[in-house]
C-alpha positions in Angstrom: 3.7 25.6 38.5 2.5 29.0 39.9 4.7 28.3 43.0 7.6 27.7 40.6 7.1 31.1 39.1 7.0 32.8 42.5 10.1 30.9 43.6 11.9 32.1 40.4 11.0 35.7 41.2 12.4 35.4 44.7 15.6 33.8 43.6 16.1 36.5 40.9 15.4 39.3 43.5 17.7 37.7 46.1 20.5 37.4 43.6 20.4 41.1 42.5 19.4 42.5 45.9 16.1 44.0 44.7 13.0 43.2 42.6 13.7 45.2 39.5 11.5 45.4 36.4 13.4 42.5 34.7 12.5 40.2 37.5 8.8 41.2 37.5 8.6 40.8 33.7 10.2 37.3 33.9 7.8 36.2 36.6 4.8 37.6 34.6 5.9 35.7 31.5 6.2 32.5 33.5 2.6 32.9 34.8 1.3 33.5 31.2 3.0 30.3 30.0 1.4 28.3 32.8 -2.0 29.8 32.1 -1.7 29.0 28.4 -0.8 25.4 29.0 -3.7 24.7 31.4 -6.2 26.6 29.2 -5.1 24.6 26.1 -4.6 20.9 27.2 -3.8 19.8 23.6 -0.6 21.8 23.8 0.4 20.4 27.2 2.5 17.5 25.7 4.6 20.0 23.8 5.6 21.7 27.1 6.1 18.7 29.4 7.2 15.9 27.1 10.1 16.0 24.6 9.1 15.5 21.0 9.8 12.0 19.7 12.5 11.7 17.1 11.1 11.1 13.6 11.1 7.5 12.6 12.9 8.1 9.4 16.1 10.0 8.4 15.1 13.4 6.9 18.1 15.6 7.5 19.9 14.5 4.3 19.9 16.6 1.2 17.6 15.2 -1.5 19.8 13.9 -4.3 18.8 14.5 -7.9 19.0 10.9 -8.9 16.5 9.8 -6.2 12.7 10.0 -6.5 10.5 12.1 -4.2 11.4 11.6 -0.5 7.9 10.6 0.6 8.7 9.8 4.2 9.8 13.3 4.8 6.8 15.0 3.3 4.3 16.6 5.7 1.2 14.4 6.3 -1.9 15.8 4.8 -5.1 16.6 6.8 -8.1 15.4 4.9 -11.5 17.1 4.7 -13.9 15.7 7.4 -17.0 16.0 5.1 -15.6 13.6 2.5 -15.5 9.8 3.1 -12.7 9.6 0.6 -9.3 11.2 1.5 -9.5 14.6 -0.1 -8.3 18.2 0.4 -8.6 21.6 -1.3 -5.6 22.9 -3.1 -5.4 26.7 -3.3 -3.7 28.7 -6.0 -0.8 31.0 -5.0 -3.0 34.1 -5.2 -5.9 32.3 -3.4 -8.3 33.2 -6.2 -9.6 29.7 -6.7 -9.2 26.2 -5.3 -9.7 22.7 -6.6 -10.5 19.4 -5.0 -7.6 16.9 -4.8 -8.0 13.3 -3.7 -6.1 10.1 -3.0 -7.5 6.5 -3.0 -9.7 5.2 -0.2 -8.8 1.6 -1.0 -6.1 -0.3 -2.8 -6.2 -3.9 -4.3 -2.4 -4.4 -4.0 -2.1 -8.0 -5.2 -1.4 -10.4 -6.6 -1.0 -10.4 -10.4 -3.2 -13.0 -12.1 -5.4 -13.7 -9.0 -8.6 -12.0 -10.3 -7.9 -8.4 -9.2 -9.2 -6.9 -12.5 -12.5 -8.9 -12.1 -12.9 -7.9 -8.5 -12.1 -4.2 -9.1 -14.7 -4.1 -12.0 -17.4 -5.6 -9.8 -16.6 -3.3 -6.8 -17.0 -0.2 -9.0 -20.5 -1.3 -9.9 -21.5 -0.2 -6.4 -23.1 3.3 -6.6 -20.7 4.7 -4.0 -17.5 3.4 -5.6 -15.9 4.9 -8.7 -12.8 3.9 -10.6 -9.8 6.1 -11.4 -8.3 7.7 -14.5 -5.7 5.0 -15.0 -5.5 1.9 -17.2 -8.9 0.1 -17.3 -10.0 2.6 -14.7 -8.0 0.5 -12.2 -4.2 0.7 -12.5 -1.9 3.7 -11.9 1.5 1.9 -11.9 2.7 4.6 -9.5 4.1 3.0 -6.4 6.3 0.3 -7.9 7.1 1.7 -11.3 6.2 5.2 -12.4 7.5 6.7 -9.1 10.9 5.5 -10.2 10.5 6.4 -13.9 10.2 2.8 -15.1 7.8 0.0 -16.1 8.7 -3.6 -15.2 12.4 -4.2 -15.2 13.2 -1.3 -17.6 16.1 0.8 -16.2 14.9 3.6 -13.9 15.0 7.1 -15.5 15.3 10.1 -13.2 13.8 12.3 -15.9 10.6 10.3 -15.7 10.2 10.2 -11.9 6.6 10.8 -10.9 5.5 12.4 -7.7 2.5 12.3 -5.4 1.0 15.2 -7.3 1.1 13.0 -10.4 -0.5 10.2 -8.4 -3.3 12.4 -7.2 -4.1 13.3 -10.9 -5.5 9.7 -11.3 -8.2 10.4 -8.7 -9.4 13.7 -10.2 -12.9 12.3 -10.4 -15.9 14.8 -10.6 -18.3 12.4 -8.9 -16.2 12.6 -5.6 -17.7 16.0 -5.1 -21.3 14.8 -5.3 -22.7 16.1 -2.0 -25.6 14.9 0.0 -27.3 16.8 2.9 -26.9 15.3 6.4 -29.8 15.5 9.0 -28.0 18.4 10.7 -28.0 20.4 7.4 -24.3 20.0 6.6 -23.0 18.7 3.2 -21.0 15.6 2.8 -19.8 13.1 0.1 -19.9 9.4 0.7 -18.3 8.5 -2.7 -15.0 6.6 -2.7 -12.4 5.7 -5.2 -9.5 3.3 -5.3 -6.9 1.6 -7.4 -5.7 -1.9 -8.2 -2.0 -2.3 -8.8 -1.2 -5.9 -8.1 2.5 -5.6 -8.7 2.8 -3.5 -5.5 2.6 -6.7 -3.5 5.8 -8.2 -4.8 7.8 -5.7 -6.9 10.2 -3.9 -4.5 13.2 -4.4 -6.7 14.0 -0.6 -6.8 14.1 -0.4 -3.0 17.6 1.1 -3.1 16.2 4.3 -4.6 14.2 5.0 -1.4 16.4 7.5 0.5 16.0 5.9 3.9 17.5 2.6 2.6 21.2 1.9 2.7 22.2 1.5 -1.0 25.0 -0.8 0.0 22.9 -3.1 2.1 21.9 -6.6 0.8 18.2 -6.0 1.5 15.8 -3.2 2.3 14.4 -1.7 5.5 11.8 0.6 4.0 9.5 -0.5 1.1 6.3 0.5 -0.7 3.9 -0.3 2.2 5.9 2.0 4.5 5.6 4.8 2.0 1.8 4.3 1.6 1.3 4.1 5.3 2.9 7.5 5.7 0.7 9.1 3.0 -2.5 7.1 3.7 -2.4 5.6 7.2 -6.1 4.6 7.1 -6.3 3.2 3.6 -8.3 0.0 3.1 -6.1 -2.7 1.6 -7.4 -5.7 -0.3 -5.3 -8.7 -1.2 -6.3 -11.7 -3.5 -4.1 -14.7 -3.1 -4.3 -17.6 -5.6 -2.6 -21.0 -5.5 1.0 -19.9 -6.1 1.6 -22.7 -8.6 -1.4 -21.9 -10.9 -0.9 -18.2 -10.5 2.7 -18.5 -11.6 1.6 -20.4 -14.7 -0.8 -17.6 -15.7 1.7 -14.9 -14.8 4.3 -16.6 -17.1 2.0 -16.3 -20.2 0.6 -12.9 -19.2 4.1 -11.4 -19.4 5.1 -13.3 -22.5 7.9 -15.3 -21.0 7.1 -18.4 -23.1 4.5 -20.0 -25.4 4.1 -23.7 -24.4 3.8 -25.9 -21.3 7.1 -27.4 -22.2 8.7 -24.0 -22.3 7.3 -23.3 -18.8 8.7 -26.6 -17.4 12.3 -25.8 -18.7 12.1 -22.2 -17.5 10.8 -23.1 -14.0 13.7 -25.6 -13.5 16.2 -22.9 -14.6 14.5 -20.3 -12.3 14.7 -22.6 -9.3 18.4 -23.4 -10.1 19.3 -19.7 -10.3 17.4 -18.7 -7.2 19.0 -21.6 -5.3 22.4 -20.3 -6.3 21.6 -16.9 -4.9 20.4 -18.5 -1.6 23.9 -19.9 -1.1 25.2 -16.4 -0.4 22.1 -14.3 0.6 18.7 -14.5 2.3 15.5 -15.3 0.4 14.3 -11.7 0.9 17.5 -10.4 -0.5 17.3 -12.6 -3.5 13.6 -11.9 -4.4 14.3 -8.2 -4.2 17.5 -8.4 -6.3 16.6 -6.5 -9.4 19.3 -8.0 -11.6 18.4 -11.6 -10.6 14.7 -11.1 -11.0 15.1 -9.4 -14.4 17.1 -12.3 -15.7 15.0 -15.2 -14.4 13.1 -16.9 -17.2 9.9 -16.9 -15.0 8.4 -14.5 -12.4 9.1 -17.1 -9.7 10.0 -14.4 -7.2 6.4 -13.1 -7.2 5.0 -16.3 -5.6 6.8 -16.1 -2.3 3.7 -14.8 -0.5 5.1 -15.1 3.0 8.0 -12.8 2.3 6.0 -10.1 0.5 3.1 -10.1 3.0 5.4 -9.7 5.9 6.4 -6.3 4.6 2.8 -5.1 4.5 2.1 -6.5 8.0 5.1 -4.6 9.2 3.5 -1.3 8.0 -0.2 -2.0 8.6 -2.3 -3.8 11.3 -3.9 -7.1 10.1 -7.4 -5.7 10.4 -6.6 -3.1 7.8 -5.9 -5.8 5.2 -8.8 -7.9 3.8 -7.4 -11.1 2.4 -9.3 -13.6 0.2 -8.3 -16.6 -1.8 -9.1 -16.6 -5.5 -10.5 -20.1 -5.3 -13.0 -19.1 -2.6 -14.0 -15.9 -4.4 -14.7 -17.8 -7.6 -17.0 -20.2 -5.9 -19.1 -17.5 -4.2 -18.6 -14.1 -5.7 -21.7 -12.6 -4.1 -20.7 -13.5 -0.6 -17.2 -12.0 -1.0 -18.6 -8.8 -2.5 -20.8 -8.4 0.5 -17.9 -8.9 2.8 -15.7 -6.4 0.9 -18.5 -3.8 0.7 -18.8 -4.2 4.5 -15.0 -3.8 4.8 -15.1 -0.6 2.8 -18.0 0.6 4.9 -20.3 1.4 1.9 -24.0 1.2 2.0 -26.2 -1.8 1.1 -27.4 -2.4 -2.4 -30.6 -4.1 -3.4 -30.7 -7.8 -4.1 -31.4 -7.4 -7.8 -28.4 -5.1 -8.4 -26.1 -7.4 -6.3 -27.1 -10.5 -8.3 -26.4 -8.6 -11.5 -23.0 -7.6 -10.4 -22.2 -11.1 -9.1 -23.3 -12.9 -12.3 -21.4 -10.7 -14.7 -19.0 -12.5 -17.0 -15.4 -12.8 -15.8 -13.7 -9.6 -16.7 -10.2 -10.8 -17.8 -8.6 -14.0 -19.0 -5.0 -14.6 -20.2 -5.5 -15.4 -23.9 -1.9 -16.9 -24.2 -2.6 -19.3 -21.4 -6.0 -20.4 -22.9 -4.1 -21.1 -26.1 -1.3 -23.0 -24.5 -3.5 -25.3 -22.4 -2.9 -26.8 -18.9 0.4 -27.1 -17.1 2.3 -30.3 -17.4 1.7 -32.6 -14.4 5.4 -33.0 -13.7 5.8 -29.3 -13.6 2.9 -28.9 -11.2 4.4 -31.6 -8.9 7.8 -29.9 -9.0 6.3 -26.5 -8.1 4.0 -27.8 -5.4 7.0 -29.4 -3.7 9.0 -26.2 -4.1 6.4 -24.0 -2.6 5.3 -26.3 0.2 7.5 -24.7 2.8 6.7 -21.0 1.8 3.0 -21.9 1.9 3.4 -23.3 5.4 5.1 -20.1 6.5 2.2 -18.1 4.9 -0.4 -20.1 6.8 1.5 -19.6 10.0 1.8 -15.9 9.4 -2.0 -15.6 8.8 -2.8 -18.3 11.4 -5.0 -20.1 8.8 -4.4 -23.6 7.3 -6.3 -22.8 4.1 -3.3 -20.8 2.9 -1.4 -24.1 2.3 -4.0 -24.8 -0.4 -4.2 -28.4 0.8 -7.9 -28.4 0.2 -7.3 -27.5 -3.4 -4.6 -30.0 -3.9 -6.4 -33.0 -2.3 -7.2 -35.6 -5.0 -5.1 -33.8 -7.6 -1.7 -35.2 -6.8 
């Protein structure tokens, strides 16, 4: 590079017949640039390699009817002395600052699989705290409040929520409880999280994400891609329950019907409507079709685990997602808590406390389902046949046969 600067000087002098002050200044600047690059290796790529184009389109003007353009927001740098992702927010006149945080972990699915029970037990660990949302667990941000809606209510631009609103849920004083490290520095090992199980499956407002083509039949960018941009290291936890029994609980939880007979009729109708959609569109297009989903008499679309999980695996590596079956969790809560505590990289707790957490009464049950009683056998057979192929695809995706739930079904048919 130094030779290059000398050569430039010679060429410049030869062209103009003499080495005037301009040539000398140019050569000097060239040398300074070279010295800077070699003294600061971290900057070297900026000089010798072109910047890669941003993965997402950000040169379009933000439209008023669209929610916050998250993929075009600058990524935050979090404080190194906090285990949880936190930063200090300074006032405009820099007279004070406040601690702001986002979640360290997220139980992102699936509804009626035991997520409330699991979240409650996790937050009994001395290093884990809940949030300021519903039940200390749910924020409803990514799938609903970000778009100014809840469930299938029409999106309202006046009610759009932003990442700043999301961070308000994690304004937890305990996060700033500091300990002293051996080297004398202060650090906080407290973490917080949230559990929004609808985030796994409800992507029906995908067309409001600016990077998606509103005229396309299915999305390119979904909630997991937004979360990955904001929290690339977040710990994700997914509870998967037998899709047939889960659907039955979900049906009563949302108040679709009141009896097993209602459920049977509504399942048959849902399958028929979805099959009609599949004659002209892909399964992914159909289960993210907001109009179709809002009009189905059951939440059948939420049980296509293979379709929904593929989106998350497109945004996050497999090792960043801890997946458990509800049936396995229920049989040995203590073992699964230990595995999740390890996944979250929190400290060990004494045996007495762990036993107390494990033996706590189940946190939440669907009262309407308890009143209605068990599913009709003919409905169960119909749904098991219907979901057989999606379950095979899920087990193939996860390379684990247990996600066909064959061990659960054995002896029941």
